[in-house]
C-alpha positions in Angstrom: 50.7 -27.2 -21.4 50.7 -27.0 -17.9 53.1 -24.1 -17.9 50.2 -22.1 -20.2 47.8 -22.8 -17.8 49.3 -21.8 -14.5 50.4 -18.1 -16.7 46.9 -18.0 -17.6 45.7 -19.1 -13.8 47.9 -16.1 -12.7 46.3 -13.8 -15.3 42.9 -14.5 -14.4 43.5 -14.1 -10.4 45.4 -11.1 -11.3 42.4 -9.2 -13.3 40.0 -10.1 -10.7 41.7 -8.6 -8.2 42.7 -5.2 -10.2 38.8 -5.1 -11.0 37.6 -6.1 -7.4 39.6 -3.5 -6.4 38.7 -0.7 -8.6 34.8 -1.2 -7.9 35.5 -1.3 -4.1 37.3 2.2 -4.4 35.8 3.9 -7.7 32.8 5.7 -7.1 30.0 6.4 -9.6 27.0 8.5 -10.1 24.1 6.0 -10.7 22.6 3.7 -8.1 24.9 1.0 -6.8 23.1 -2.6 -8.3 22.2 -5.1 -6.2 22.7 -8.5 -7.0 19.1 -10.0 -4.8 16.6 -6.7 -5.1 15.6 -6.4 -1.0 12.7 -5.0 -0.2 13.3 -1.4 0.3 12.9 -1.5 -3.6 10.0 -2.4 -3.7 7.1 -0.3 -4.2 5.3 0.5 -1.1 3.4 3.8 0.8 4.6 5.0 3.8 2.5 5.7 6.9 0.7 8.9 6.9 1.2 9.3 3.0 -1.2 10.4 1.0 -2.6 8.2 -2.0 -5.2 9.4 -5.2 -6.0 5.9 -5.7 -8.3 5.6 -2.2 -11.5 7.5 -2.3 -10.6 9.2 1.4 -7.0 9.9 0.0 -5.3 7.8 2.7 -2.4 5.1 1.6 -3.1 4.0 5.0 -6.7 1.8 5.4 -9.2 1.8 8.7 -9.9 -1.9 10.2 -13.0 -3.7 8.9 -16.0 -3.2 10.9 -16.3 -5.1 13.7 -12.5 -5.5 14.2 -11.5 -6.9 17.6 -7.0 -6.8 17.9 -5.9 -9.1 19.9 -6.3 -9.0 23.4 -9.3 -6.1 23.4 -11.8 -8.6 23.4 -12.8 -7.1 27.1 -16.1 -9.2 27.9 -15.2 -9.1 32.0 -16.3 -5.6 33.1 -15.4 -5.6 36.4 -11.7 -6.4 35.5 -11.0 -4.6 32.8 -13.4 -1.3 34.1 -13.9 -2.0 38.1 -17.6 -1.9 37.6 -20.4 -3.9 38.4 -23.1 -4.1 36.0 -25.0 -1.4 37.5 -22.3 0.8 36.5 -21.1 1.1 40.2 -18.0 0.6 41.5 -17.0 -3.5 42.9 -16.9 -3.4 46.2 -13.6 -6.0 46.4 -11.2 -6.7 43.6 -12.4 -9.9 41.0 -8.4 -10.7 40.8 -7.5 -13.8 44.3 -4.8 -11.4 46.0 -1.9 -14.3 47.7 1.1 -13.2 47.9 2.7 -13.1 44.5 0.0 -10.7 43.3 1.0 -8.1 46.4 4.6 -8.6 45.4 4.0 -7.5 41.7 1.8 -4.4 43.1 4.8 -3.2 45.4 7.3 -3.2 42.2 5.3 -1.6 40.2 3.8 0.3 42.7 7.5 1.4 43.2 7.6 2.3 39.5 4.5 4.4 38.8 3.2 5.7 42.2 5.8 6.4 44.8 7.4 9.0 43.1 4.4 11.2 44.1 2.9 9.0 47.2 6.1 8.1 48.7 7.0 4.4 49.6 4.6 4.7 53.0 1.5 6.0 50.8 1.6 9.4 52.9 1.7 12.0 49.8 5.0 13.1 50.3 6.9 12.0 47.4 9.3 13.6 45.9 6.6 15.7 43.8 5.5 17.2 47.2 9.7 17.5 48.8 10.5 19.9 45.7 7.8 21.2 44.2 5.5 21.4 47.1 2.8 19.7 44.3 -0.6 18.5 46.6 -0.6 14.6 46.5 -3.6 12.6 48.6 -2.4 10.3 51.3 -4.0 6.7 51.4 -4.4 7.1 54.7 -7.2 9.6 55.3 -10.6 8.4 55.4 -12.1 9.6 52.4 -9.8 7.2 50.7 -10.2 4.4 53.0 -13.3 4.9 52.3 -13.3 3.7 48.8 -14.2 0.5 47.0 -11.7 -1.7 45.0 -13.3 -0.6 42.4 -13.4 3.1 42.4 -9.2 2.9 43.4 -8.9 0.8 40.1 -10.7 3.3 38.4 -8.4 6.2 39.3 -6.0 4.6 38.5 -7.4 4.0 34.9 -8.6 7.5 34.4 -6.7 9.6 37.1 -8.1 12.7 39.3 -7.4 16.0 39.7 -3.9 16.7 38.9 -3.0 12.8 38.3 -2.9 11.7 34.7 -4.4 8.3 33.8 -2.6 4.9 33.8 -4.6 3.4 31.5 -1.8 2.8 29.0 1.6 2.5 30.8 -0.6 -0.2 33.4 -2.2 -2.6 32.1 -5.5 -4.0 34.1 -3.7 -7.1 36.1 -1.0 -4.7 37.1 -3.8 -1.9 38.2 -5.1 -4.9 40.1 -1.9 -5.7 41.4 -1.2 -2.2 42.8 -4.5 -2.2 44.4 -3.9 -5.3 46.7 -0.7 -3.8 47.6 -2.1 -0.8 48.4 -5.0 -2.0 50.9 -2.0 -4.2 52.3 -0.1 -0.9 53.2 -3.9 0.6 54.3 -4.0 -2.4 56.6 -0.8 -2.6 58.0 -1.2 1.2 59.4 -4.4 0.4 60.7 -2.8 -2.3 62.6 0.2 -0.9 63.9 -2.5 2.6 65.6 -4.9 0.0 66.9 -1.7 -2.0 68.9 -0.1 1.7 69.7 -0.3 2.3 73.8 -2.6 5.2 74.8 -0.8 8.6 75.1 -0.1 9.3 78.9 -1.6 12.4 80.3 0.1 15.6 80.4 1.3 17.0 83.6 -0.4 19.9 85.3 3.3 22.0 86.0 4.1 21.0 82.0 0.7 22.3 80.6 1.2 25.7 82.3 2.1 28.8 80.3 4.4 31.8 81.2 1.6 34.1 81.7 -0.5 31.6 83.9 1.6 29.6 85.9 0.5 25.9 87.1 -1.4 25.6 90.7 1.0 24.9 93.6 0.1 21.9 95.2 -1.7 21.8 98.1 0.8 20.4 99.8 3.1 23.1 99.4 0.1 25.5 100.9 -0.2 23.4 104.0 3.5 23.3 104.6 3.3 26.7 105.6 3.4 27.8 109.8 0.0 28.1 111.1 0.6 31.7 113.0 1.8 32.6 109.5 -1.4 34.1 108.2 -2.9 35.6 111.7 1.2 37.1 112.2 0.0 38.6 108.4 -3.7 40.0 110.0 -2.7 41.5 113.3 -1.5 45.2 113.7 1.7 46.1 115.0 2.0 46.5 118.7 2.2 50.4 119.7 5.1 52.1 120.6 5.7 53.5 124.2 4.0 57.1 124.4 1.5 56.9 121.5 -1.9 57.5 123.0 -4.0 54.0 122.6 
């Protein structure tokens, strides 16, 4: 009895190994059998696919009118647009400026702004160096007079050859960049104010080859007193000449 059970167990094990090996190695033209049907086999529509069921022929459904996505409620106009209730640019940033915000702005500036405006904001970035693309400097009077809201608007919508960064840079990071740009401008103005005044250039250094510098008065006065008189007096008469 025990021997027969052992023979039966060996036979079943051998059969299982043979069947599994054939299933794994054999090919079939029929689709595989899913013991646990997955979501790949369920009825569905793919993005941008056509549909005969809906009246507009599109399988994708439009949001219900008035639907607001998460994070899409923009009640704080100055924060999201840089403009006040009257449509004018706000003079100062609506975000409190601290060291953390300026540091965040420095990081975002290095990613999005530095390739064109360079690290100092002089507009001499890699595009200008290699492609001679004209780029504005943040230290010109025109930009220095911009209100904070206008700088924010330029980052958002772009200007001239600069494209807008509305989608790559969220509003909070745009205000951080504004804070960092203002920090750079203040530091540049402070250095310019503390720089010593340039010394006057000597007259000898200003002289050119066509117009040499005038001789100093001391050199003219050092000439002998009788030099001019000797030069002006006629030569003495020679012997035998008539006077």
